[in-house]
N, C-alpha and C positions, 0 to 999 in steps of 0.2 A: 586462676579463675579466668574463663574467657571474657573478654571485654567486648562490649557492644558499642561501637563508635559510629556516629552518623547513621546512615540508612541501614536497615537489616539486609542480610544476604539476598533475600528474595527480591529486594528492590534493585539489586545489582544484576540479577539473573538475566534480565532482558538485555543489558549491556554486554554481558559475557556471551550470550547467544548471538547478538548482533556482531560482536567481534569475530566469532567463529565464522559467521556467514560472510563477513567482509574479507577475511583472509582467504577462505575457500573460494569465494567468488573472484577475487583478484588473481589467485593462482590458476584456477581452472579456466577463467576467461582469458588469461594471458596465453595459456597453452592452446586454447581454441584459436586465438589469433595467430599463433605460430603454425598451427595446422593449416589455417587458410593460406598463409604465405607458402607453405610447402606445396599445397595443391596448385597455387598459382605458378610457382616456380616450375613444377613438373609439366604444367599444361602450356606455358608460354615461354619456357626457357629463360625466365627472367634471371638476371645475374646482378651481382654486386658491382657497382661502378667504383672506380678509383677516385676518391675524393677525401677531403679532410674529415668529413663526418661519416664516411663509409655508408652512405645512404643507398638504398636499393633504387633501381629504376622504377618509375611509376608504372602502374598497370597498363594504362593506355599506350605509353611509349613502348613497352615490351611487346604489346600486340602488333604495333606498327612495324617494329623492327624484326620480329622473330617469327611471325605467323604469316602464311600465305592466305589468300582470300578464302579458299575452301576450308583451311584449318580454323580461321576466324568464324566461319559459319558452323563448323562441326563441334567445336569445343563446348559452347554453351548448350547446344542441342543434346549432346551426350550427357553433360552435367545435369541437365533437367531430367533426362530419362532415368538416370541413376537415382536422382533425388525422389522422383515419383515412385520408382520401384521399391525404395526403402520404406516409403509410407505404406505400401501394401502389407508390410509386416504387422501393422497395427490392426489389420482386419476391420477396417471401417471405423475404428475409434478415432475421435478427433479431440483429444484433451487440449487444454489451453496452451497456446504457444504464441510468442511474439508479445510486444508491449500492449497491443490492443486487448488481447485475450487475458493478459496478466492484470490489466486494469479492471476488466470485468470480474476476474476471480477475486481480486482484493476488495473492490467496492461492494460487490454483492455478497462476498464471503460464502460463496457456494462453489462446490467442486473441490478438486484437489489436483496435485501434480504427482504422477507416479514415475518412478525412476526409469523403468523400461521404456515407456512411451517417450519420455523426455530425451533419453539417449538416442532413440531412433530418429526423432525429429531434429535433434542437434546435428546428427550426421547428414540428414537430408538438407538442412540449411547450409551446412558446410559445402556440400556438393553444388548447391545453387550459387552461393556467393563466390566460391573458389573458381567456378567456371565462367564467371563474368556476369551473373544475374544482377540486375539493378535493384538491389535490396540491401537494407542496412544490417550490419553485424551486431548492432546493439540489441536486437531482438533475441538472438541466440545467447549472447552473453547474459542478458537479464534472465532468460529462461534457465540457464545453467545455475546461476546464483539463487534464483527463486526455488529451484528444485532442492538445493541444499537447505534453504530456509524451510521448505515444506517437510523435509525429512527431520530437521531439528525440532520443528514445532510438533510433529507427530511423536517424536521420542520424548519430548518434555510434556506431552499431553496438555497443551495449552488450549485456552478458550478461543473463541472466534476473534476477539479484539486483539490480544497479543499475537495471535497467528497472523492476522492481517498486517500488523506492524512488522513482523519478521519477514513476510513476503515483500513488503515495501523495502526492507533492508536489502533483500536480494535484488530487487529492481534497481535500487540506487547503486549497489555494488556493480551490477552489469553495466549501467550507464557510465559510471566512473571509469571502469576498465576500458570501455570502448573509446572514450574521448579523452582519457587522462584528465578528467574534470570532476573533482570530488564535490565542489559546490553545486555544479549543475545537476549531478546525480541526486543529491539530497533535495534540492529545490524542486526538481521535476516530480519526485515522489510526493512531496508535501503539497504542491500546487495541483497536480493532475491526478496522481494515483490515489492518495489518501484524502486530499482536500482538507487537511487538518494540520495546523501549525502549533498545536499544543506541545509544550516542552517535553512531556513524558513520551511523546511520539517522535518529536524532532530529534532529540538527543541520540537515541539508538540508530536512527537513520544516518546521522552524521558519522557516528562511529563506524558503521559498515562501509559507507562511501569513502571515508578517509583511509581506512585500512586497505580497502581494495585498491585504491590509487597507489598507496605506498608499495604494496606487493607488486603491482604492475610495473611501477617504476624500477624496482629492483630487478625484475625479470626482463623488461623490454626497453627500458630507458624512456626518453621523453619525446619520441619521434612524432607523437600525435599532434603536437602543437605546431602552429603555423609560423611561429617566430614573433618577434616584437613588432607590434603594429606600426611603430614609428618608422620601420624600415621601408614600408611600401604603401602607407596610407597618408593622407594629408588632412589637416584641420580644415573643415569646410567653412567658407564664408557664410554669413547669416542668410543670404538668399538661398543657398543650397541646403542649409540646415532646415529651413522651412519647406524646402522641396521634399524633404524626408517625410513630411506629413502627407503630401500627395502620393508618395510611394507607398506609405502605409495604407491609404485607401485602396490603391490598386492591388496591394498584397492581400487585403481583405477579400476582394473579389477573386484574386488568384487562388487563395486557400480553398474557396468554395469550388472553383473549377478543378483544382487538383483532387479534392475528395470525390467530386462527381465523376471524374475520369477513372479513378480507381474502382469506384462502384460499378461503372459501366463495363470496365474490363472484366470484373468478376462475373457479372451477369452474362457477358458474351462468351466467356470460356465455359461457364456452367451449361450453356445450351449446346455446346459442341458434343457430338457423339464420340465414343471412345473411352478408354480407361484413363485413370489418373496419370500414369506415366506418359501417355500420349499427349495430354494437355501440358504437362510440364515440359516435354520435349518441344512442343510447338512454341511455348513461351520462350524457350532457349533459342529456337531457330529464329524467331523475330529479333531477339537481342543480337544474335550473331550476324544477321543481315544488316542491322543498323551499324554494327561494329566494323563492317568492311569499309564504310566511308566515314563514320563518326566513331572512332575507337574510344573517345572520351565518354561515350554513353555507357560503356561497359562498367561493371563493378559498382561498389557502393558510392564511389566518387570523391573520397576525401582528397585524393591527389589532385583532382580536377579543381577543387576550391583553391588549393595552393597555387596552381597554375594561373587561374583567373586573377588572383590577387597580385601575384608577383610579375606577371607579364602585362602587356597592353593589348588584349584581344580586340579584334575588329568587331564591328557591329554584326557583320554577316556570320562570324564564327560564334558569337555568343547567342545569336538568335537560332542558329542551327543546333547548338548544344541544348538550348532551352527546350526546343520542340522535340528533338529526338531522345533526350534524356527522359522527358515526360512519357514518351511512347514506350521506351524500354522499361521504365518503372511500371507502367500500366500492364505491359505484357508479362513481366515477372510476377507481380503481385496478383494479377488477374488469373494467371495459370495455376496459382496455388502455392507459389514459392514461399517458404517459411523464413521469416526474418522481420525486420522493422522497416518503417518508411521514414525514419528520422533523417538518416544521412542523405538518401535521395532527395528528400524535401529540402535539405540544406543546399544541395547542389543546384536544384532548380531555382531556389530562391536567390542564390548567388548569381546565376546567369540572368535571372529576371532583373536583379539590381543593376547588373552591367548594361543590359539593354536599356533600362530607364536612364542611366547616366549618359549613354551615347545619344539617346533621343533628346535629353536635356541639353546636350551640346549644341543642338541646332538653335536653341533659344539664348543660351548664355555660355561663355567659355567654360569648359570643364577639362582639367588636366588629367593625365594618366593616373596620378596618385588619387585624385578625387574620384575617378572611376573605380579604383580599387576600394575606396571607402564605401561606395555604394554597393559593391559586391557583398560586403558584410552587413550593411544596412538591409539590403534585400533578403539576405539569408535569414536574419533575425525576424524580419517582417513576415515572410511567408511561413516560417515556423510558428510564430505567435498566432497567425491566422488559422493555420491547420489544426493546431493543438489547443487553441484558446488558452495559451500559456505564455503571456508576455514576459513574466519574470524569468522563467526558464530560458527563453530565447535570448534575453539580454545577457544573463549570466553566462550562457554558453559561449556567446561571441567574445565576451571579455576573457574567459578562461582560454579559449582557443587562440587568441591573439595577444594576450598579455597587454591589452590596450591601456592607454592613458586618457585622462579626462578630456584633454584638448582634441583628441582625435575622433573617437567613436561614441563616447557616452551620450551626448545630446541627440545626435541623429538616430542612433540605434534605439534609444528609449522612446523617442517620439514616434518612430516608425512602428515599433512593436506594439505600443499601446493603441495607436490608431488602427493598426491592422487587426488587432484582437477585437476591438470594439466594432469595427466595420463587419467583420465576419460574424460576430455574435448577433448583430442586428439583421443580417441576411439569413442566418440559420443559427438557432439556439444551440445546436449540437456541435461538438468538436468531433474530430476523427475518432476519439475514444468513446465519448458518450453515444455516438451513432452506433458503435459496435454493441453497446449495451441494449439499445433499442432493437437492433437486429435480432437479438436473442429473445425478444418478447418480454424483456424485463422493464420494470418501471424505474426511471432514474431517481436516485435519492435527491431530495431537495434540501441540501445542507447537512450539517453534522447531526442535528437532532433527527431528521428524517432518515438519514443513513443508519443511525443507531437503531431505530425501531423497526426498520425493514430488514436489517441484517442480524438482529438478535432474535432468538426464538424463545418460545414459551418455556421450553425445557431448560433454558439458561437462567430463568428467573423464578421457576416454580419452587414451592415449598412442599415438603412431604409430611409435615406434621398436621395432618387433617384430623378432625374430630368426626367419628363415624359411629352410627348406630344402625341396628336392623330396623326394617319397616314395621315390625311387630313389637318393637321395644315399648315399654310402658312410659307413661309420663314421668314417673319417678326416675327411671333410668336416663331419660333425656336430661332431666334437671341435674342429675349427678354428674353427667358429662360436662354440662355447662358450668357447673359449680366448681369442679375440681380441675378444669383446664382453662387456660386463658384463651378466649376466642368467642366470637359472637355467632358463628355459623357451624351447624352440625349437619353433616351429610348423611343421607339415608340410603341404604342399600337393601336389595331384596336377597332372597336365599341364595341366588346364584352369584351374588357379589356385584351385580350391575347397579349403577347409580340411578335412583328413582326420583330424588329431589333433595331439597335442603330445608333446614329449619333455622330461622333467624331468631335472635333473642326476643324480638318484639312479638314473634308468633306464639310464645308461651305465656306472655303476660296476661292475656285474656282468660286463661284457665287458672291462674294462681288464686283468685278469690272465690272459686267455686269448687269446693272439695268433691262435690258429687260428680263433676266432670273429670277431675284428675284421676279418679279410680277407673274410669272406663276408656279414657282417651289413650291412643297409642301414637307412635311416631308418624305413621301414615296419615293420621287425621290432621296433623299440623304441617304437613309437607307442602311446600310450594315448588314449582318447576325449577330445576337447576339451570344455572347459566354456565355453559361449558365451552371449552376450547380444546383443540388437540395440541399435544406437546410439540409437534413439528411445524406449527403455524408461527408466523412472525408476530412480534409484539405490535406491529402495525395493525394486524387483524384483531388484536386484543383490545387496543385502545378504545374503539367505539363502544365496546360493551360497558365501559365505565362512564358513559354519558348519563347513565341512570344514577342520580345522586345518592340513592339509598343502597346501591350495590357496593359492598365492601370488598368482596373477593369473588374470583371466578374459579370454578372447578376445572382441573386439567384431567382429561379423560383420554383413554387409548382409542385410536381409530378402529371402527368395526361396528357390527350390528349391536353388540352388547357393550355399552359404555362402562369400562372399568375405570374406577377412580385412581388417578396417579398422584395427584397433589392439588395444590391451590396456588393462586397468584393474587396478591393484594395490590391495590393501586399504588401504595407506598413502595412496593418492590419495583414497580416500573419506574417511578420517579427516581429511586436510588440508582437504578441502572442508567438512566439518562444522565444523572449527575456524574457517574463514573465515566461514561463515554465522552461527554462534552467537556467537563471541567478537568478530568484527569484524576488520578489517584490522590495526588497531593493536595487537591482542593476540596476533598470531601470531609465532612465531619466524621469523627470516629463514631462507631456504632457498637452496640453490645446487645446480647440476647438476654431477655428477662422473662422467665416462664414461657419460653417459646416465642416471645414477641421481640421483633427486631426494632431496637430503639436507638435514636441518634443522641449522642452526648451533647450538652450545651456547647454553643460556639466558643472556641478558645480553650476547651478542655479536652483531655485525652486520657486514655487508660494505657499505662506503660509498665514494663518490667525493667527494673534497674538493679545493679548489684547493691548489696547492703553497704552503706558508707562506713568508714572506720569509726566515725563518731557514734554510730548506732550499734556497733558490735558490743554484745554483752548487756544491752539495755532492753527492758521490756517495752512493749509498744506504747504503754501509757507514760513512759519515762523518757521518750525520745526528745532531743533538743527542740524546744518550741520554735526557735528562729528558723529551723530547717523544715518545719511542718506548715509554714504559712502557705496557704493555698493548696495543701496536699492532704489526702486521706490515705492511710495504709489499709489496703483491702485484704491481701493474702500474702503469705510467705511461701517460697518454694525452696525446699531443702533437698540436696542431692542424697540419693540412696545408693544401695548396692547395684541394682539393675534398673531402677527407675527413680524418677523424682517423686517427692511427696509434697502435696499441696495442702497447706493448713490455713485455717482462718486466722486473721490477725486480731486475736483476742487481746484484751488489755494486758494480760499477764504473760503473753508470749514473749520469750527472750530470743532476740535475733543473734545469729552467729555469723562469723566472718565469711564463710563460703556459701551463704544463702543469697537468694534474690528475693525482692519484694515487688508486689504488684501495687501500684499507687494510682489513685485517681485525683486529678487536679489540673491546674492551669498549665499550659504548655511551657511557659517561661519557668515556672517553679520546677517542673519535671526536668527541664533541660539543665538547670543549675544543679539539681540533685545528681544527675548523671555525670556532669562535669566534675563535681566534687568527688564522686566515687572513683572515677577514672584517674583523676589527679593523684588521689591517695595511693592507687595501685602503682603508679609510676614512681 
């Protein structure tokens, strides 16, 4: 006999799907990173250096050593041209791509990811990044894993909420693969993408993020980390720790400037005449021109962070890098380059932190290791300000540096939270919420608001409506009300169009006057219907229930003739909110009774368990009383040849060994009964 231990299989389904997404995201993301390196090798003749770790030359160094000035100018220009030409294959379609678009897709639960479009955009992103575009590779990695998630959700026919969770798993897998940082990937999705730390959401996100990191580690090793922080940073004295607060304020302003610069770049390129490939090529040309004198502005910049931390750059060098890396990023993103802004944001923040440390040196002595410390503090601060995600910024720095408490914890945390608060006071929108507003959508205000704006009437509607014709007699209306549970009867005309509704109180005035009941028809008792379309959000439905006498709303098809599709009760909306906000495991169990959805008392549940050995061969009224405390046997399920047979648990029903029983009772009593049955089977 199959045993049912712990959670049922359907409760594990989301974890199994998250595992598939994590493994696929880690594998495909690693292959994408390999492809980027192949493109960079081909374009810059980058080679493997002889060293104990076999590490490759950094991208900027390869440019300086292997390319002439005209090659430096030409490589990103051609890369941008090819990237733009690839997007012409989409014929004007612009499906979601990059972290900002994925956040919009997940939060609003609108739109989808199609395989063909995603492949074309991934190739376009590879051309931009591989040829030196200043844009992050985490956008493409997240898009790849999110595409897998969308395909899995479509195959499993999941609803909007689990689909959003799986897309979040894809984003987490992409982030983890890009930075070899599983905790950061999970925290970023919970803090920014989903805005929900409920355990039934957090657990599958962690599964996907961890598995993606494991797969990446097996395929590519651990080269994404910057090494132990103790090697190149120093514990700051207290006066410099509190200087991190000032850096946080400056990063808050810097985050606004960074976002404004990106928006200005997009508007400027949008006004230019010419086709999409022309704009891409122009963006590449600007990056190439910068790369002639500032090669460190090329690429997404992870190697640059390593150099800033391990060397002792001069003030002039870091100021030059800060300025021209910003210009290169604006040119790449503004021209339409596909990818993320996470890594360029980290590089600019790192340079900003170094500039701050050098300026601080004019006031108080600052060592080279302390400058390196501020590199990471500024990196976290600007990221927190741009994304409004201080927790993600802190965790990312810790995972990238393997830092210790005495080195980075206090200044990084102080700078990140101050930067996030400062940026929020200056502008309530983050980089991602601004993208939602640009699409003309209203921002969800918390989990509850997110739930009612991203859940649609079709998701909560019932189809068990009571319907009569408008010419039905009073007796027919009473028969419908008397034989079915419900207080509302909907009235339709001969064409099937909804004309009104009859509430229970509408018929009470006719019950004591037999002369009226013989002549009154349904149309005489009809009041106007309260309707809503199936494709409207629950947010549009909620104001209708401001009427305290309204019990339910009719769901109709859009069109000139309102066809009745179903109904929605206020209790259905409240149940949906409980599911979205509290999670599945926090809801009371529910059961249907005469078509009415009813909640069981708190602490009780309805469960199916194997027949215990002590019950085998006994009638229901002869079961051991000590095992029935807090329990009621409702039904028995006995296996048949091709199907199961469900019978009522009458007092004389004798239970057999291979049966299962449905019991109603306290959760603790049901748990003990199930444990006894499983222990006997072992």
